[in-house]
Steps between C-alpha positions, in 0.01 A plus 500: 500500500584739226475338150677597184217357286289772333174580691191714400330737733177683447509812723204748587597822688234714662522861643597815338671340202361691207654832390820450711724338223438146660494318166812675355687443826393138526629445132834651601527282825394185308756565220772568770415161660494328171140409502264475195123582485277793507332754731167693431250711680163341586154669482458447882797724565751224564809404301539148379825339397622162368873434551716199428856423600695351785323466818742723698453786245121462509508520884698824477260636244204423736683680776562799269119490411411518878663851493470615149636829366537798743143652450319159521299382803480113491214365699523139393690259268363167394730246339398187342745250344392396138592320186801622302399715202831538326501889506780682303616810679280711744257749375232749608160402359 
């Protein structure tokens, strides 16, 4: 069942996700979906994001993360539901 209550997802994307505009593209997609949070590169080569918003929008964001921008090659996406942080806007860190 889809809920309209705000939800928080922690998302880790592995594969070829550095140097392909993954973070900037994720920021634009999150903003388009009305989500708040952040995205950053991790030292292990993955991209980590935390996003908050309506569950349906978060599900669409995760589906986008499974593809990424055109030059990305996504190997895996790990999603964990978490505690709301109250982010304002969506930024690249």
